N, CA, C and O of each residue as an XYZ file, in Angstrom:
300
protein
N      18.002    -11.537     -9.311
C      17.637    -10.696     -8.141
C      17.330     -9.975     -8.197
O      17.894     -8.907     -8.434
N      15.791    -10.303     -7.915
C      14.592     -9.165     -7.949
C      14.784     -7.963     -7.023
O      15.656     -8.126     -6.170
N      14.318     -7.107     -7.020
C      14.117     -6.154     -6.602
C      12.587     -6.483     -4.840
O      12.215     -5.806     -3.883
N      12.330     -7.607     -5.289
C      11.521     -7.829     -4.233
C      12.596     -9.129     -3.219
O      12.291     -9.878     -2.292
N      13.132     -9.032     -3.524
C      14.085     -9.838     -2.345
C      15.028     -9.040     -1.506
O      16.027     -9.450     -0.915
N      14.515     -7.767     -1.556
C      15.618     -6.921     -0.882
C      14.972     -6.930      0.449
O      13.787     -6.700      0.691
N      16.005     -7.256      1.355
C      16.282     -7.126      2.353
C      15.037     -5.761      3.513
O      14.478     -5.849      4.606
N      15.137     -4.727      2.488
C      14.077     -3.920      2.836
C      12.675     -3.814      3.116
O      12.039     -3.332      4.054
N      12.408     -4.314      2.198
C      10.778     -5.067      1.486
C      10.095     -6.227      3.054
O       9.046     -6.170      3.695
N      11.158     -7.041      3.133
C      11.377     -7.837      4.366
C      10.362     -7.113      5.503
O       9.162     -7.247      5.745
N      11.578     -6.168      6.157
C      11.416     -5.261      7.244
C       9.610     -4.837      6.596
O       8.654     -5.557      6.885
N       9.497     -3.767      5.858
C       8.528     -3.162      5.892
C       6.846     -3.630      5.302
O       5.780     -3.419      5.880
N       7.021     -4.152      4.292
C       6.145     -5.154      4.253
C       4.439     -5.417      5.105
O       3.322     -5.063      4.729
N       4.884     -6.189      6.374
C       3.498     -6.184      6.882
C       3.892     -4.662      7.799
O       2.777     -4.361      8.225
N       4.216     -4.300      7.970
C       3.930     -2.468      8.345
C       3.008     -1.583      7.648
O       2.191     -0.939      8.307
N       3.084     -1.433      5.687
C       3.136     -1.089      5.225
C       1.204     -1.572      4.604
O       0.359     -0.815      4.127
N       1.096     -3.327      4.937
C      -0.294     -3.552      4.413
C      -1.448     -2.824      5.537
O      -2.479     -2.514      4.940
N      -1.466     -2.646      6.339
C      -2.538     -2.420      7.401
C      -2.341     -0.306      7.123
O      -3.232      0.516      6.910
N      -1.331     -0.168      7.213
C      -0.825      1.334      7.377
C      -1.681      2.081      5.922
O      -2.315      3.136      5.910
N      -1.386      0.956      4.579
C      -2.012      1.701      3.338
C      -3.743      1.323      3.646
O      -4.520      2.273      3.550
N      -4.447     -0.378      4.094
C      -5.909      0.040      4.058
C      -6.029      0.983      4.385
O      -6.525      1.816      3.627
N      -5.674      1.287      5.545
C      -6.074      2.669      6.888
C      -6.078      3.762      5.716
O      -6.993      4.511      5.372
N      -4.663      3.616      5.161
C      -5.060      5.161      3.968
C      -6.294      5.029      2.693
O      -7.057      5.822      2.141
N      -6.042      3.772      2.604
C      -7.506      3.744      1.387
C      -8.736      3.938      1.957
O      -9.420      4.833      1.462
N      -9.189      3.308      2.888
C     -10.206      3.579      3.589
C     -10.520      5.004      3.869
O     -11.711      5.261      3.689
N      -9.777      6.016      4.263
C      -9.830      7.292      4.602
C      -9.672      7.947      3.578
O     -10.237      9.028      3.406
N      -8.640      7.245      2.468
C      -9.327      8.499      1.064
C     -10.497      8.674      1.001
O     -10.835      9.812      0.672
N     -11.265      7.964      1.196
C     -12.287      7.263      0.403
C     -13.805      7.613      1.216
O     -14.947      7.684      0.762
N     -13.380      7.757      2.326
C     -14.199      8.725      3.718
C     -13.893     10.469      2.653
O     -14.691     10.878      1.810
N     -12.404     11.272      3.082
C     -13.071     11.721      2.138
C     -13.266     12.852      1.819
O     -13.520     13.964      2.282
N     -12.972     11.969      0.302
C     -13.494     12.231     -0.973
C     -14.856     12.301     -1.315
O     -15.323     12.868     -2.302
N     -15.567     11.586     -0.289
C     -17.030     11.263     -0.228
C     -17.423     12.830      0.493
O     -18.546     13.241      0.198
N     -16.749     13.546      1.228
C     -17.245     13.757      2.371
C     -16.448     15.434      1.770
O     -16.841     16.497      2.248
N     -15.426     15.386      0.787
C     -15.186     16.882      0.122
C     -16.301     17.431     -0.971
O     -16.409     18.616     -1.288
N     -17.214     16.207     -1.556
C     -18.065     15.677     -2.428
C     -19.304     15.922     -2.211
O     -20.143     15.977     -3.110
N     -19.605     16.139     -0.675
C     -21.040     15.994     -0.383
C     -20.758     17.855     -0.137
O     -21.619     18.640     -0.531
N     -19.640     18.292      0.456
C     -19.700     19.931      1.057
C     -19.202     20.716     -0.164
O     -19.103     21.924      0.047
N     -18.832     20.255     -1.524
C     -18.473     21.182     -2.184
C     -17.257     21.006     -2.763
O     -17.103     20.856     -3.975
N     -16.589     21.015     -2.146
C     -14.809     21.542     -2.148
C     -14.602     20.621     -3.157
O     -15.273     19.747     -3.706
N     -12.677     21.384     -3.305
C     -11.523     20.441     -3.924
C     -11.461     18.885     -3.404
O     -11.268     18.532     -2.241
N     -11.656     18.105     -4.459
C     -11.183     16.602     -3.934
C      -9.948     16.589     -4.558
O     -10.006     15.513     -5.152
N      -8.753     17.121     -4.847
C      -7.672     17.117     -5.179
C      -7.042     15.997     -4.594
O      -6.775     14.849     -4.949
N      -6.876     16.751     -3.501
C      -6.104     16.171     -1.953
C      -6.622     14.962     -1.262
O      -5.769     14.361     -0.608
N      -8.001     14.390     -1.256
C      -8.830     13.344     -0.811
C      -8.034     12.693     -2.089
O      -7.077     12.025     -1.699
N      -8.153     12.710     -3.249
C      -7.976     11.990     -4.430
C      -6.163     11.578     -4.222
O      -5.811     10.443     -3.901
N      -5.435     12.415     -4.406
C      -4.075     12.629     -4.311
C      -3.681     11.169     -2.937
O      -3.077     10.130     -3.203
N      -4.170     11.506     -1.723
C      -4.231     10.884     -0.828
C      -4.467      9.122     -1.131
O      -3.631      8.260     -0.857
N      -5.725      8.894     -1.713
C      -6.000      7.620     -2.049
C      -5.305      6.830     -2.758
O      -5.183      5.627     -2.525
N      -4.546      7.724     -4.121
C      -3.787      7.381     -5.019
C      -2.572      6.670     -4.251
O      -2.396      5.477     -4.496
N      -1.897      7.177     -3.529
C      -0.858      6.647     -2.626
C      -0.882      5.431     -2.390
O      -0.135      4.509     -2.719
N      -2.292      5.519     -1.470
C      -2.331      5.003     -0.487
C      -2.484      3.486     -1.242
O      -2.236      2.492     -0.560
N      -2.873      3.335     -2.580
C      -3.822      2.301     -2.912
C      -2.546      1.781     -3.551
O      -2.338      0.570     -3.479
N      -1.660      2.571     -4.176
C      -0.172      1.992     -4.534
C       0.452      1.377     -3.604
O       0.640      0.161     -3.640
N       0.907      2.242     -2.524
C       1.712      1.349     -1.747
C       1.190     -0.189     -0.418
O       1.806     -1.026      0.242
N      -0.281      0.202     -0.645
C      -1.285     -1.107     -0.589
C      -1.079     -2.333     -1.511
O      -1.281     -3.503     -1.183
N      -0.462     -1.701     -3.230
C      -0.751     -2.860     -3.830
C       0.319     -3.070     -4.162
O       0.354     -3.757     -5.183
N       1.923     -2.602     -3.500
C       2.592     -2.931     -3.571
C       3.004     -3.898     -2.369
O       3.629     -4.932     -2.603
N       2.672     -3.566     -1.208
C       2.321     -4.388      0.273
C       2.113     -6.110     -0.377
O       2.712     -7.186     -0.370
N       0.818     -5.479     -0.914
C       0.073     -7.290     -1.384
C       0.923     -7.772     -2.504
O       1.208     -8.970     -2.521
N       1.416     -6.892     -3.558
C       2.624     -7.750     -3.955
C       3.382     -8.665     -3.851
O       3.736     -9.625     -4.535
N       3.714     -8.006     -2.344
C       5.491     -8.708     -2.117
C       4.424    -10.243     -1.457
O       4.714    -11.400     -1.761
N       3.450     -9.943     -0.719
C       3.196    -10.363      0.262
C       3.189    -12.015     -0.623
O       3.820    -13.056     -0.440
N       2.098    -11.572     -1.659
C       2.079    -12.775     -2.572
C       3.439    -13.294     -3.179
O       3.583    -14.516     -3.151
N       3.946    -12.920     -3.449
C       5.800    -13.690     -3.909
C       5.942    -14.315     -3.542
O       6.072    -15.497     -3.861
N       6.018    -13.258     -1.830
C       6.817    -14.503     -1.018
C       5.934    -15.634     -0.494
O       6.616    -16.548     -0.029
N       4.907    -15.795     -0.447
C       4.225    -16.490      0.304
C       4.695    -18.068     -1.204
O       4.808    -19.292     -1.135
N       4.804    -17.158     -2.199
C       4.333    -18.249     -3.061
C       6.290    -18.763     -4.235
O       6.507    -19.344     -5.298
N       7.313    -17.992     -2.995
C       8.878    -17.923     -3.052
C       8.939    -18.156     -1.527
O       9.578    -17.383     -0.813
N       8.399    -19.024     -1.119
C       8.976    -19.086      0.858
C      10.498    -19.181      0.410
O      11.142    -18.565      1.259
N      11.106    -19.548     -0.290
C      13.175    -20.194     -0.148
C      13.896    -18.910     -0.063
O      14.770    -18.688      0.775
N      13.313    -17.674     -1.389
C      13.910    -16.517     -1.549
C      14.119    -15.710     -0.153
O      14.877    -14.831     -0.564
N      13.955    -15.458      1.110
C      14.623    -14.148      2.177
C      15.778    -14.933      2.907
O      16.558    -14.486      3.747
N      15.676    -16.690      2.195
C      16.825    -17.385      3.134
C      17.740    -17.270      2.140
O      18.889    -17.368      2.571
N      17.639    -17.054      0.670
C      18.704    -16.861      0.013
C      19.922    -15.659      0.503
O      19.764    -14.862      1.428
N      20.920    -15.749     -0.209
C      21.690    -14.595      0.197
C      22.870    -14.033     -0.986
O      23.577    -13.056     -0.737
């Protein structure tokens, strides 16, 4: 049994995808604002990286779920 089959992911991925996409957009906007103001971009880049990882995990699970629709039913 793989970690994609975990029931936790079935609950979390529909929430993680829009929140992650929002974080990616906000991180990109914050990075651009920081570069224009000449301040450190460490925090915006960290937020952007974490949001990207979360979004990628949600997308990976969504693809996995749609290609294996019988797996969440299995016990």
